[in-house]
MOPAC internal coordinates of N, CA, C and O (Angstrom, degrees):
PM7 1SCF
backbone

  N    0.0000 0     0.00 0     0.00 0    0    0    0
  C    1.4494 1     0.00 0     0.00 0    1    0    0
  C    1.4998 1   110.58 1     0.00 0    2    1    0
  O    1.2310 1   119.27 1   -44.39 1    3    2    1
  N    1.2657 1   119.00 1   135.61 1    3    2    1
  C    1.4916 1   120.38 1  -178.56 1    5    3    2
  C    1.5329 1   111.33 1   -80.49 1    6    5    3
  O    1.2310 1   121.31 1   -14.86 1    7    6    5
  N    1.2569 1   115.09 1   165.14 1    7    6    5
  C    1.6144 1   120.30 1  -179.64 1    9    7    6
  C    1.4349 1   105.55 1   -58.68 1   10    9    7
  O    1.2310 1   117.18 1   132.93 1   11   10    9
  N    1.3552 1   122.97 1   -47.07 1   11   10    9
  C    1.4030 1   126.75 1   176.91 1   13   11   10
  C    1.5485 1   112.07 1   -52.18 1   14   13   11
  O    1.2310 1   120.65 1   129.51 1   15   14   13
  N    1.2520 1   116.36 1   -50.49 1   15   14   13
  C    1.4620 1   118.51 1   176.75 1   17   15   14
  C    1.4838 1   118.96 1   -61.94 1   18   17   15
  O    1.2310 1   123.00 1   144.20 1   19   18   17
  N    1.4083 1   111.85 1   -35.80 1   19   18   17
  C    1.4487 1   117.55 1   176.24 1   21   19   18
  C    1.4921 1   111.17 1   -68.83 1   22   21   19
  O    1.2310 1   120.27 1   139.94 1   23   22   21
  N    1.2964 1   117.09 1   -40.06 1   23   22   21
  C    1.4952 1   120.29 1   173.97 1   25   23   22
  C    1.4114 1   115.79 1   -63.26 1   26   25   23
  O    1.2310 1   120.95 1   141.19 1   27   26   25
  N    1.4092 1   115.80 1   -38.81 1   27   26   25
  C    1.4276 1   122.31 1  -177.49 1   29   27   26
  C    1.5318 1   104.60 1   -64.06 1   30   29   27
  O    1.2310 1   117.96 1   140.40 1   31   30   29
  N    1.2928 1   121.49 1   -39.60 1   31   30   29
  C    1.4287 1   126.75 1  -174.92 1   33   31   30
  C    1.5257 1   110.25 1   -71.42 1   34   33   31
  O    1.2310 1   120.47 1   139.00 1   35   34   33
  N    1.3901 1   116.71 1   -41.00 1   35   34   33
  C    1.3899 1   118.66 1   175.03 1   37   35   34
  C    1.4173 1   113.22 1   -63.02 1   38   37   35
  O    1.2310 1   117.30 1   142.29 1   39   38   37
  N    1.3858 1   122.74 1   -37.71 1   39   38   37
  C    1.4402 1   123.95 1   170.73 1   41   39   38
  C    1.4751 1   116.07 1   -59.58 1   42   41   39
  O    1.2310 1   122.28 1   136.39 1   43   42   41
  N    1.3079 1   113.24 1   -43.61 1   43   42   41
  C    1.4522 1   120.28 1   178.80 1   45   43   42
  C    1.4624 1   109.16 1   -57.03 1   46   45   43
  O    1.2310 1   119.81 1   131.86 1   47   46   45
  N    1.3859 1   117.97 1   -48.14 1   47   46   45
  C    1.3492 1   125.96 1  -179.06 1   49   47   46
  C    1.5169 1   116.23 1   -60.56 1   50   49   47
  O    1.2310 1   120.60 1   136.08 1   51   50   49
  N    1.3399 1   116.45 1   -43.92 1   51   50   49
  C    1.3411 1   122.07 1   170.51 1   53   51   50
  C    1.4954 1   124.23 1   -62.53 1   54   53   51
  O    1.2310 1   124.13 1   150.78 1   55   54   53
  N    1.3109 1   109.69 1   -29.22 1   55   54   53
  C    1.4119 1   122.51 1   175.81 1   57   55   54
  C    1.4579 1   106.08 1   -71.61 1   58   57   55
  O    1.2310 1   116.72 1   127.48 1   59   58   57
  N    1.3833 1   123.84 1   -52.52 1   59   58   57
  C    1.4283 1   126.22 1   174.68 1   61   59   58
  C    1.4956 1   110.45 1   -53.02 1   62   61   59
  O    1.2310 1   118.82 1   134.15 1   63   62   61
  N    1.3087 1   119.86 1   -45.85 1   63   62   61
  C    1.4425 1   125.27 1   177.88 1   65   63   62
  C    1.5792 1   110.34 1   -57.00 1   66   65   63
  O    1.2310 1   121.73 1   134.49 1   67   66   65
  N    1.3188 1   114.30 1   -45.51 1   67   66   65
  C    1.4714 1   118.00 1   179.16 1   69   67   66
  C    1.5348 1   112.39 1   -64.59 1   70   69   67
  O    1.2310 1   118.55 1   143.72 1   71   70   69
  N    1.3004 1   120.37 1   -36.28 1   71   70   69
  C    1.4570 1   124.92 1   175.39 1   73   71   70
  C    1.4495 1   110.14 1   -63.94 1   74   73   71
  O    1.2310 1   117.15 1   137.62 1   75   74   73
  N    1.4292 1   123.03 1   -42.38 1   75   74   73
  C    1.3650 1   128.74 1   176.88 1   77   75   74
  C    1.5380 1   111.43 1   -66.51 1   78   77   75
  O    1.2310 1   120.79 1   145.04 1   79   78   77
  N    1.3062 1   116.10 1   -34.96 1   79   78   77
  C    1.4442 1   114.83 1   178.24 1   81   79   78
  C    1.5637 1   112.18 1   -69.63 1   82   81   79
  O    1.2310 1   119.60 1   139.19 1   83   82   81
  N    1.3936 1   118.36 1   -40.81 1   83   82   81
  C    1.3163 1   124.84 1   174.28 1   85   83   82
  C    1.5838 1   112.08 1   -56.23 1   86   85   83
  O    1.2310 1   121.13 1   137.31 1   87   86   85
  N    1.3628 1   115.45 1   -42.69 1   87   86   85
  C    1.4125 1   123.10 1  -172.48 1   89   87   86
  C    1.6027 1   108.18 1   -68.89 1   90   89   87
  O    1.2310 1   122.58 1   149.71 1   91   90   89
  N    1.2253 1   112.66 1   -30.29 1   91   90   89
  C    1.5295 1   114.28 1  -178.93 1   93   91   90
  C    1.5175 1   111.35 1  -104.51 1   94   93   91
  O    1.2310 1   120.73 1  -160.40 1   95   94   93
  N    1.3859 1   116.22 1    19.60 1   95   94   93
  C    1.3397 1   121.25 1   175.08 1   97   95   94
  C    1.6278 1   114.45 1    53.71 1   98   97   95
  O    1.2310 1   122.17 1  -128.87 1   99   98   97
  N    1.2972 1   113.46 1    51.13 1   99   98   97
  C    1.4307 1   118.05 1  -174.03 1  101   99   98
  C    1.5412 1   112.41 1   -64.50 1  102  101   99
  O    1.2310 1   120.86 1   -14.65 1  103  102  101
  N    1.2545 1   115.96 1   165.35 1  103  102  101
  C    1.5479 1   121.79 1  -179.80 1  105  103  102
  C    1.5730 1   109.24 1   -66.99 1  106  105  103
  O    1.2310 1   119.39 1   -15.64 1  107  106  105
  N    1.3055 1   118.77 1   164.36 1  107  106  105
  C    1.4032 1   125.18 1   174.48 1  109  107  106
  C    1.4497 1   110.25 1   -62.36 1  110  109  107
  O    1.2310 1   119.53 1   136.15 1  111  110  109
  N    1.2102 1   118.51 1   -43.85 1  111  110  109
  C    1.5311 1   127.02 1   179.10 1  113  111  110
  C    1.5315 1   109.59 1   -59.15 1  114  113  111
  O    1.2310 1   119.56 1   136.39 1  115  114  113
  N    1.3736 1   118.44 1   -43.61 1  115  114  113
  C    1.5827 1   117.26 1   178.73 1  117  115  114
  C    1.5413 1   106.63 1   -68.14 1  118  117  115
  O    1.2310 1   118.11 1   136.19 1  119  118  117
  N    1.2109 1   121.21 1   -43.81 1  119  118  117
  C    1.3831 1   124.77 1  -177.12 1  121  119  118
  C    1.5136 1   114.21 1   -61.67 1  122  121  119
  O    1.2310 1   121.63 1   143.70 1  123  122  121
  N    1.3821 1   114.49 1   -36.30 1  123  122  121
  C    1.4516 1   123.71 1  -176.83 1  125  123  122
  C    1.5559 1   104.70 1   -72.94 1  126  125  123
  O    1.2310 1   120.02 1   137.80 1  127  126  125
  N    1.2056 1   117.57 1   -42.20 1  127  126  125
  C    1.4086 1   125.19 1  -175.34 1  129  127  126
  C    1.5907 1   107.88 1   -62.14 1  130  129  127
  O    1.2310 1   124.95 1   129.57 1  131  130  129
  N    1.3372 1   108.10 1   -50.43 1  131  130  129
  C    1.5267 1   116.87 1   175.76 1  133  131  130
  C    1.6516 1   109.54 1   -56.01 1  134  133  131
  O    1.2310 1   120.72 1   129.85 1  135  134  133
  N    1.3504 1   116.23 1   -50.15 1  135  134  133
  C    1.4106 1   121.79 1  -177.64 1  137  135  134
  C    1.4650 1   109.87 1   -54.62 1  138  137  135
  O    1.2310 1   120.66 1   134.50 1  139  138  137
  N    1.3372 1   116.34 1   -45.50 1  139  138  137
  C    1.5205 1   120.25 1  -174.12 1  141  139  138
  C    1.5250 1   105.79 1   -66.15 1  142  141  139
  O    1.2310 1   118.83 1   137.81 1  143  142  141
  N    1.3801 1   119.84 1   -42.19 1  143  142  141
  C    1.4519 1   118.94 1  -177.13 1  145  143  142
  C    1.4525 1   111.31 1   -67.90 1  146  145  143
  O    1.2310 1   120.76 1   142.81 1  147  146  145
  N    1.2185 1   116.16 1   -37.19 1  147  146  145
  C    1.4468 1   123.52 1   178.79 1  149  147  146
  C    1.5300 1   111.02 1   -63.68 1  150  149  147
  O    1.2310 1   120.47 1   130.87 1  151  150  149
  N    1.2703 1   116.70 1   -49.13 1  151  150  149
  C    1.5354 1   116.70 1  -179.18 1  153  151  150
  C    1.5217 1   109.07 1   -71.55 1  154  153  151
  O    1.2310 1   118.60 1   153.16 1  155  154  153
  N    1.2660 1   120.28 1   -26.84 1  155  154  153
  C    1.5844 1   118.84 1   174.57 1  157  155  154
  C    1.5883 1   106.84 1   -65.62 1  158  157  155
  O    1.2310 1   121.81 1   133.62 1  159  158  157
  N    1.4271 1   114.14 1   -46.38 1  159  158  157
  C    1.5055 1   110.63 1  -175.40 1  161  159  158
  C    1.4602 1   112.47 1   -68.62 1  162  161  159
  O    1.2310 1   121.43 1   142.67 1  163  162  161
  N    1.4074 1   114.86 1   -37.33 1  163  162  161
  C    1.5856 1   118.73 1   177.88 1  165  163  162
  C    1.5411 1   109.70 1   -56.22 1  166  165  163
  O    1.2310 1   119.68 1   138.72 1  167  166  165
  N    1.4586 1   118.21 1   -41.28 1  167  166  165
  C    1.4134 1   120.71 1   179.57 1  169  167  166
  C    1.5120 1   108.43 1   -66.75 1  170  169  167
  O    1.2310 1   119.84 1   137.48 1  171  170  169
  N    1.2402 1   117.91 1   -42.52 1  171  170  169
  C    1.6003 1   119.77 1   178.32 1  173  171  170
  C    1.5000 1   106.09 1   -60.04 1  174  173  171
  O    1.2310 1   118.12 1   134.24 1  175  174  173
  N    1.3445 1   121.18 1   -45.76 1  175  174  173
  C    1.4234 1   123.16 1  -173.78 1  177  175  174
  C    1.4824 1   109.98 1   -63.29 1  178  177  175
  O    1.2310 1   120.94 1   134.69 1  179  178  177
  N    1.3457 1   115.80 1   -45.31 1  179  178  177
  C    1.5676 1   119.76 1   178.44 1  181  179  178
  C    1.5104 1   108.21 1   -61.50 1  182  181  179
  O    1.2310 1   118.35 1   139.23 1  183  182  181
  N    1.2947 1   120.75 1   -40.77 1  183  182  181
  C    1.4773 1   119.90 1   179.94 1  185  183  182
  C    1.5336 1   111.81 1   -62.86 1  186  185  183
  O    1.2310 1   123.90 1   132.96 1  187  186  185
  N    1.2789 1   110.13 1   -47.04 1  187  186  185
  C    1.5122 1   115.02 1  -176.07 1  189  187  186
  C    1.5033 1   109.07 1   -70.06 1  190  189  187
  O    1.2310 1   117.80 1   150.76 1  191  190  189
  N    1.3589 1   121.80 1   -29.24 1  191  190  189
  C    1.4123 1   115.51 1   174.82 1  193  191  190
  C    1.5428 1   112.11 1   -79.09 1  194  193  191
  O    1.2310 1   116.61 1   155.71 1  195  194  193
  N    1.3051 1   124.05 1   -24.29 1  195  194  193
  C    1.4225 1   123.65 1   176.40 1  197  195  194
  C    1.5032 1   108.08 1   -70.13 1  198  197  195
  O    1.2310 1   120.37 1   142.22 1  199  198  197
  N    1.3129 1   116.89 1   -37.78 1  199  198  197
  C    1.5301 1   120.67 1   178.81 1  201  199  198
  C    1.4686 1   109.43 1   -64.45 1  202  201  199
  O    1.2310 1   119.37 1   130.00 1  203  202  201
  N    1.3687 1   118.80 1   -50.00 1  203  202  201
  C    1.4801 1   119.36 1  -178.11 1  205  203  202
  C    1.6051 1   106.37 1   -63.11 1  206  205  203
  O    1.2310 1   120.34 1   136.94 1  207  206  205
  N    1.3293 1   116.96 1   -43.06 1  207  206  205
  C    1.4998 1   114.88 1  -174.83 1  209  207  206
  C    1.5683 1   112.22 1   -68.39 1  210  209  207
  O    1.2310 1   118.65 1   138.56 1  211  210  209
  N    1.2584 1   120.17 1   -41.44 1  211  210  209
  C    1.4269 1   124.53 1  -171.25 1  213  211  210
  C    1.5790 1   110.15 1   -88.98 1  214  213  211
  O    1.2310 1   119.26 1   153.71 1  215  214  213
  N    1.2581 1   119.03 1   -26.29 1  215  214  213
  C    1.4828 1   121.93 1  -176.78 1  217  215  214
  C    1.5674 1   107.79 1   -82.41 1  218  217  215
  O    1.2310 1   118.41 1   151.27 1  219  218  217
  N    1.3623 1   120.63 1   -28.73 1  219  218  217
  C    1.3334 1   120.67 1   179.80 1  221  219  218
  C    1.3978 1   114.12 1   -62.04 1  222  221  219
  O    1.2310 1   117.19 1   -32.74 1  223  222  221
  N    1.3676 1   122.94 1   147.26 1  223  222  221
  C    1.4783 1   122.94 1   170.00 1  225  223  222
  C    1.5370 1   108.55 1   -63.56 1  226  225  223
  O    1.2310 1   121.88 1   -23.73 1  227  226  225
  N    1.3065 1   114.01 1   156.27 1  227  226  225
  C    1.4605 1   118.80 1   176.92 1  229  227  226
  C    1.5657 1   108.63 1   -63.69 1  230  229  227
  O    1.2310 1   127.48 1   -43.85 1  231  230  229
  N    1.2872 1   103.20 1   136.15 1  231  230  229
  C    1.5779 1   107.78 1   175.65 1  233  231  230
  C    1.5663 1   103.71 1  -110.27 1  234  233  231
  O    1.2310 1   121.35 1   -16.36 1  235  234  233
  N    1.4104 1   115.03 1   163.64 1  235  234  233
  C    1.4368 1   117.34 1  -175.58 1  237  235  234
  C    1.5335 1   111.18 1   -57.59 1  238  237  235
  O    1.2310 1   123.32 1   -40.57 1  239  238  237
  N    1.3046 1   111.25 1   139.43 1  239  238  237
  C    1.4663 1   115.39 1   178.09 1  241  239  238
  C    1.5890 1   115.53 1    84.67 1  242  241  239
  O    1.2310 1   121.20 1  -175.73 1  243  242  241
  N    1.2467 1   115.31 1     4.27 1  243  242  241
  C    1.5416 1   122.36 1   179.26 1  245  243  242
  C    1.5171 1   108.37 1  -130.07 1  246  245  243
  O    1.2310 1   120.86 1   -31.06 1  247  246  245
  N    1.2963 1   115.97 1   148.94 1  247  246  245
  C    1.4176 1   119.81 1  -179.72 1  249  247  246
  C    1.6176 1   104.16 1  -143.35 1  250  249  247
  O    1.2310 1   124.95 1   -29.51 1  251  250  249
  N    1.3022 1   108.10 1   150.49 1  251  250  249
  C    1.5698 1   117.57 1   170.15 1  253  251  250
  C    1.4257 1   109.74 1  -117.44 1  254  253  251
  O    1.2310 1   121.54 1   -57.26 1  255  254  253
  N    1.2767 1   114.67 1   122.74 1  255  254  253
  C    1.4741 1   119.87 1   177.91 1  257  255  254
  C    1.5133 1   106.04 1  -139.37 1  258  257  255
  O    1.2310 1   122.40 1   -49.95 1  259  258  257
  N    1.3647 1   113.01 1   130.05 1  259  258  257
  C    1.4524 1   127.75 1   174.59 1  261  259  258
  C    1.6256 1   107.33 1    47.67 1  262  261  259
  O    1.2310 1   118.41 1  -135.13 1  263  262  261
  N    1.2418 1   120.63 1    44.87 1  263  262  261
  C    1.4596 1   124.58 1   177.84 1  265  263  262
  C    1.4383 1   111.02 1    78.51 1  266  265  263
  O    1.2310 1   117.11 1  -167.89 1  267  266  265
  N    1.2580 1   123.10 1    12.11 1  267  266  265
  C    1.3882 1   122.82 1  -178.28 1  269  267  266
  C    1.5405 1   109.07 1  -111.09 1  270  269  267
  O    1.2310 1   119.11 1   -27.11 1  271  270  269
  N    1.3164 1   119.30 1   152.89 1  271  270  269
  C    1.4645 1   123.05 1  -175.94 1  273  271  270
  C    1.5110 1   103.15 1  -131.16 1  274  273  271
  O    1.2310 1   119.61 1   -53.47 1  275  274  273
  N    1.3716 1   118.34 1   126.53 1  275  274  273
  C    1.4057 1   121.96 1  -175.63 1  277  275  274
  C    1.5393 1   110.30 1  -153.50 1  278  277  275
  O    1.2310 1   121.37 1   -32.36 1  279  278  277
  N    1.2916 1   114.99 1   147.64 1  279  278  277
  C    1.4461 1   115.61 1   174.21 1  281  279  278
  C    1.4238 1   114.97 1   -84.80 1  282  281  279
  O    1.2310 1   119.85 1   -42.17 1  283  282  281
  N    1.3194 1   117.89 1   137.83 1  283  282  281
  C    1.5102 1   116.52 1   179.48 1  285  283  282
  C    1.4575 1   111.50 1   -71.46 1  286  285  283
  O    1.2310 1   123.23 1   -33.14 1  287  286  285
  N    1.3376 1   111.41 1   146.86 1  287  286  285
  C    1.5510 1   116.37 1  -178.18 1  289  287  286
  C    1.5038 1   106.69 1   -92.91 1  290  289  287
  O    1.2310 1   120.10 1   180.00 1  291  290  289

């Protein structure tokens, strides 16, 4: 499993945990702890995705220009 996949799974688990916390009316401190963990994992996932996207050689149908990645129409 790649680091991107691991991070995506961690985000998914934190979201499920957050939903369970809300369902049981968890305390503000519990929700805040989960929010901070979730935000951190989302930042890590975003960073990992940008590395994978911009570090990979151009594939057919995709271009990288001035730090932007887009599919050709």
